[in-house]
C-alpha positions in Angstrom: -4.5 6.0 -19.1 -2.3 7.2 -16.4 1.4 6.1 -16.5 3.0 5.2 -13.1 4.9 8.9 -13.2 1.5 10.0 -12.6 0.7 8.4 -9.6 3.6 6.7 -8.2 4.6 9.2 -5.6 0.9 9.1 -4.1 1.5 5.3 -2.6 4.1 4.4 -0.1 5.7 1.5 -2.6 8.5 2.3 -4.1 11.4 1.0 -6.4 10.6 -2.6 -7.5 8.2 -2.8 -4.5 5.6 -0.7 -6.7 4.3 -3.2 -9.2 1.8 -1.8 -10.9 2.8 0.0 -14.2 0.0 1.7 -15.3 -3.7 2.8 -14.7 -6.1 2.1 -17.7 -9.1 3.5 -16.5 -10.6 4.5 -12.9 -13.7 6.1 -11.9 -15.3 6.7 -8.0 -16.1 3.0 -7.3 -13.4 1.1 -9.7 -9.6 1.1 -11.1 -8.1 -0.9 -13.6 -4.1 -1.2 -13.8 -1.8 -3.0 -15.5 1.6 -4.8 -14.9 4.1 -7.1 -16.1 6.4 -7.1 -13.1 5.2 -10.6 -12.5 7.8 -11.8 -14.8 10.5 -9.5 -14.0 13.3 -11.3 -12.5 13.9 -8.4 -10.0 10.4 -8.9 -8.3 11.0 -8.2 -4.8 8.1 -10.9 -3.8 9.7 -13.7 -5.9 11.5 -16.8 -4.6 13.5 -19.2 -5.8 10.5 -21.1 -7.4 8.9 -18.0 -8.8 6.1 -16.0 -8.3 3.5 -17.4 -6.3 0.3 -16.6 -7.1 -1.1 -15.8 -3.5 1.2 -12.6 -4.1 -1.3 -11.5 -6.2 -3.1 -10.1 -3.4 -0.5 -7.7 -3.1 -1.3 -6.6 -6.8 -4.8 -6.2 -5.6 -4.2 -4.2 -2.6 -1.9 -1.8 -4.7 -4.6 -1.0 -6.9 -6.5 -0.4 -3.9 -3.8 1.9 -3.1 -3.5 4.0 -6.1 -7.3 4.2 -6.3 -7.6 5.9 -2.8 -4.8 8.1 -3.6 -6.4 9.0 -7.3 -9.7 9.8 -5.4 -7.9 11.9 -2.7 -6.2 13.9 -5.6 -9.8 14.6 -6.8 -10.6 15.9 -3.9 -7.8 18.4 -3.5 -6.2 16.2 -0.6 -2.4 17.6 -0.5 -1.0 14.6 1.4 -2.5 10.8 1.2 -3.0 9.2 4.1 -1.1 6.0 4.7 -2.7 2.4 5.3 -2.0 -0.7 6.4 -3.4 -3.9 4.9 -5.1 -5.8 7.9 -7.3 -8.7 6.0 -7.6 -10.3 3.2 -10.9 -12.4 2.7 -12.2 -15.1 0.2 -9.1 -15.2 -1.6 -9.1 -17.7 -4.2 -6.4 -18.9 -6.4 -6.5 -20.5 -9.8 -3.0 -20.8 -10.9 0.2 -21.6 -8.5 3.1 -19.7 -9.9 2.4 -17.0 -12.5 6.1 -15.7 -13.5 5.8 -17.8 -16.4 3.1 -16.0 -18.2 3.5 -13.8 -20.9 2.5 -10.3 -21.2 0.5 -8.3 -18.7 -1.6 -8.7 -15.7 -5.0 -6.9 -15.6 -5.5 -5.6 -11.8 -9.0 -4.6 -11.3 -10.4 -3.2 -7.6 -13.4 -2.2 -6.6 -14.5 -0.5 -3.4 -17.2 -1.8 -1.9 -16.7 0.7 1.3 -14.7 3.7 2.4 -14.4 6.1 5.5 -12.2 8.3 7.2 -11.3 4.9 9.3 -10.4 2.7 6.2 -11.7 1.0 3.2 -12.9 -2.6 1.9 -11.7 -3.4 -1.7 -12.7 -6.6 -3.9 -9.9 -7.4 -6.3 -9.0 -9.9 -9.3 -6.4 -10.3 -11.4 -6.5 -11.4 -14.8 -4.1 -12.8 -17.6 -5.6 -12.2 -20.9 -9.2 -12.8 -19.8 -8.6 -15.7 -17.4 -8.8 -15.4 -13.9 -5.9 -15.6 -12.0 -6.6 -14.6 -8.3 -9.5 -12.8 -6.6 -10.4 -11.7 -3.1 -11.2 -8.9 -0.8 -8.8 -6.8 0.8 -9.4 -4.6 4.3 -7.0 -1.4 4.7 -7.0 0.8 7.7 -6.0 4.1 7.8 -4.1 4.6 11.4 -4.6 7.4 13.7 -2.1 10.6 12.9 
């Protein structure tokens, strides 16, 4: 398990916008993170109605960002390239609001393709084994 203090500095998300709490497991292709930020009153994505499930795509995108950063660190890269989320595809939501769910969310991401220009990840977010959201996220790395 990797605590947030081990990887949070590797991604651009800071403060309460860093939505993931820990990485439970990861390898060359996949990452499994956990988060309880969905239930926090200070979640920056939360509206007066609560945290809509569409925002779980951001959890998946952040898991992809952490995965890419961890891979870069293993390769010995001193700085992690910034990425921009440019596309979400096949997003499916199985719940409307998720802030009322107790306990942690499990956030899974799998790298489908990556090169110097960007990456595509499949993601899914679950709560106690029940699928809440899934889809694909594409990220590009802008020219320096």
